[in-house]
C-alpha positions as semicolon CSV with decimal commas, in nm:
position;residue;x (nm);y (nm);z (nm)
1;M;0,000;0,000;0,000
2;K;0,137;0,341;-0,099
3;K;0,202;0,592;0,173
4;P;-0,014;0,904;0,129
5;L;0,167;1,217;0,012
6;R;0,166;1,474;0,289
7;N;0,479;1,681;0,233
8;Y;0,518;2,017;0,062
9;A;0,817;2,147;-0,134
10;F;0,915;2,513;-0,133
11;I;1,145;2,579;-0,428
12;D;1,367;2,884;-0,469
13;G;1,344;2,893;-0,850
14;Q;1,636;3,123;-0,916
15;N;1,872;2,939;-0,679
16;L;1,773;2,605;-0,830
17;N;1,816;2,724;-1,187
18;L;2,152;2,898;-1,131
19;G;2,287;2,612;-0,920
20;I;2,210;2,354;-1,188
21;Q;2,345;2,579;-1,466
22;E;2,674;2,612;-1,278
23;L;2,698;2,232;-1,281
24;G;2,677;2,246;-1,661
25;W;2,336;2,091;-1,725
26;K;1,972;2,183;-1,762
27;L;1,699;2,054;-1,530
28;D;1,399;1,864;-1,665
29;F;1,119;2,013;-1,454
30;E;0,878;1,727;-1,519
31;R;1,130;1,469;-1,403
32;F;1,217;1,685;-1,101
33;R;0,850;1,703;-0,997
34;I;0,823;1,324;-1,018
35;Y;1,149;1,291;-0,821
36;L;1,012;1,513;-0,542
37;R;0,697;1,303;-0,522
38;E;0,875;0,966;-0,527
39;K;1,180;1,047;-0,313
40;Y;1,031;1,287;-0,057
41;G;0,654;1,223;-0,068
42;V;0,579;1,574;-0,198
43;K;0,211;1,637;-0,261
44;T;0,235;2,010;-0,333
45;A;0,537;2,182;-0,486
46;Y;0,552;2,561;-0,476
47;Y;0,790;2,720;-0,725
48;F;0,889;3,078;-0,639
49;I;0,999;3,285;-0,936
50;G;1,025;3,644;-1,059
51;Y;0,763;3,730;-1,319
52;I;0,887;3,833;-1,663
53;K;0,621;3,854;-1,935
54;Q;0,850;3,700;-2,200
55;N;0,875;3,377;-1,993
56;E;0,506;3,282;-2,022
57;S;0,590;2,954;-2,197
58;L;0,818;2,856;-1,905
59;Y;0,544;2,934;-1,654
60;T;0,292;2,729;-1,852
61;A;0,536;2,435;-1,868
62;L;0,594;2,452;-1,491
63;K;0,219;2,453;-1,423
64;I;0,167;2,156;-1,655
65;A;0,449;1,971;-1,474
66;G;0,255;2,013;-1,148
67;Y;0,408;2,314;-0,973
68;K;0,212;2,588;-0,798
69;L;0,376;2,911;-0,906
70;V;0,425;3,206;-0,673
71;F;0,542;3,517;-0,857
72;K;0,740;3,816;-0,742
73;E;0,731;4,135;-0,941
74;V;1,064;4,186;-1,114
75;L;1,238;4,520;-1,090
76;T;1,447;4,640;-1,383
77;Y;1,728;4,878;-1,297
78;L;1,872;5,152;-1,519
79;D;2,164;4,929;-1,619
80;G;1,917;4,666;-1,749
81;E;1,970;4,421;-1,460
82;T;1,656;4,255;-1,328
83;K;1,584;4,148;-0,972
84;G;1,297;3,934;-0,845
85;N;1,405;3,788;-0,511
86;C;1,132;3,559;-0,371
87;D;1,285;3,471;-0,033
88;A;1,021;3,644;0,179
89;E;0,738;3,487;-0,025
90;L;0,883;3,138;0,026
91;V;0,912;3,181;0,403
92;L;0,563;3,332;0,425
93;Q;0,406;3,048;0,223
94;A;0,581;2,786;0,438
95;M;0,423;2,948;0,745
96;I;0,077;2,998;0,587
97;D;0,062;2,628;0,498
98;Y;0,234;2,507;0,816
99;D;-0,066;2,303;0,937
100;K;-0,138;2,158;0,591
101;Y;0,183;1,958;0,548
102;E;0,350;1,689;0,751
103;K;0,705;1,785;0,650
104;A;0,867;2,050;0,432
105;V;1,131;2,013;0,162
106;I;1,322;2,335;0,102
107;V;1,496;2,346;-0,237
108;S;1,771;2,607;-0,218
109;G;2,130;2,661;-0,118
110;D;2,061;3,016;0,005
111;G;2,158;3,097;0,364
112;D;1,867;3,342;0,389
113;F;1,649;3,037;0,461
114;A;1,858;2,923;0,759
115;C;1,611;3,065;1,014
116;L;1,315;2,891;0,844
117;V;1,507;2,564;0,817
118;R;1,616;2,584;1,182
119;Y;1,258;2,650;1,296
120;L;1,113;2,365;1,087
121;N;1,388;2,133;1,212
122;V;1,323;2,213;1,579
123;Q;0,948;2,163;1,525
124;G;1,004;1,825;1,357
125;K;0,858;1,959;1,031
126;L;1,174;1,950;0,814
127;K;1,195;1,659;0,574
128;R;1,497;1,779;0,373
129;V;1,691;2,071;0,240
130;L;1,781;1,998;-0,119
131;A;2,068;2,221;-0,231
132;P;2,133;2,233;-0,606
133;N;2,512;2,251;-0,581
134;I;2,735;2,102;-0,311
135;Y;3,013;2,342;-0,410
136;K;2,800;2,653;-0,372
137;Y;2,565;2,657;-0,075
138;S;2,554;2,840;0,256
139;A;2,726;2,710;0,568
140;L;2,436;2,866;0,763
141;L;2,197;2,635;0,581
142;K;2,418;2,335;0,654
143;K;2,422;2,418;1,025
144;A;2,044;2,475;1,040
145;A;1,955;2,158;0,844
146;E;2,190;1,936;1,046
147;R;2,157;1,587;0,899
148;H;1,859;1,677;0,672
149;L;2,066;1,796;0,375
150;D;2,088;1,651;0,023
151;F;2,250;1,777;-0,297
152;M;2,160;1,755;-0,664
153;N;2,511;1,717;-0,805
154;D;2,475;1,343;-0,867
155;L;2,126;1,367;-1,015
156;K;2,229;1,473;-1,366
157;E;2,167;1,130;-1,518
158;R;1,820;1,114;-1,363
159;L;1,704;1,476;-1,393
160;E;1,883;1,632;-1,690
161;Y;1,665;1,774;-1,964
162;K;1,711;1,585;-2,286
163;R;1,553;1,721;-2,599
164;K;1,254;1,511;-2,690
165;R;1,319;1,338;-3,020
166;V;1,036;1,346;-3,267
167;K;1,023;1,068;-3,520
168;I;0,941;1,206;-3,862
169;K;0,843;0,982;-4,149
170;F;0,925;1,100;-4,497
171;R;0,716;0,972;-4,782
172;K;0,793;0,985;-5,150
173;K;0,561;1,213;-5,331
174;K;0,352;1,019;-5,575
175;Y;0,388;1,272;-5,851
176;A;0,739;1,396;-5,778
177;K;0,918;1,547;-6,073
178;K;1,212;1,345;-6,192
179;V;1,532;1,544;-6,207
180;D;1,825;1,448;-6,425
181;I;2,131;1,491;-6,200
182;K;2,366;1,538;-6,497
183;S;2,159;1,823;-6,634
184;V;2,163;2,001;-6,298
185;H;2,542;1,985;-6,272
186;N;2,599;2,080;-6,636
187;K;2,389;2,398;-6,621
188;K;2,595;2,714;-6,645
189;R;2,572;2,935;-6,341
190;T;2,528;3,304;-6,390
191;P;2,691;3,546;-6,150
């Protein structure tokens, strides 16, 4: 008998994306959602991300894959840099839903979540902290998570995005014009 899913994941989208990119691969979000469900018993997965209108197709794909998106308005500075930090929204959502989940999975390597992780750990509500990159995560997070810390470095084989191959069948056209190869090569080319 399958154990009911009672855990929630709170995903720092930017930290996840940048951490995986620094490892040199691209995350398959559908596979990652399945991984969270199978490995950690995640029923609901919140994905916190800055909203940029041009990324609508990404947001649609994330929703289809089973994530609940929480957006932060993105600020664009005079130099063109954009900023959409969702840390406060992640912490707030984890507290709003506190009584709805059995345990929380925090997906981030950001030390700004150390106080949330410490609180959840003390309350017995922390399932795991899943840091994208073992070489680039906060020591504060490590200390707060204690033994509840995993990394994604070795998950490339399982979670890497691989372009879906589409099988295309070519058919000969019934009334295709026959072309004499010799005549094509012998034609004079004009400049």
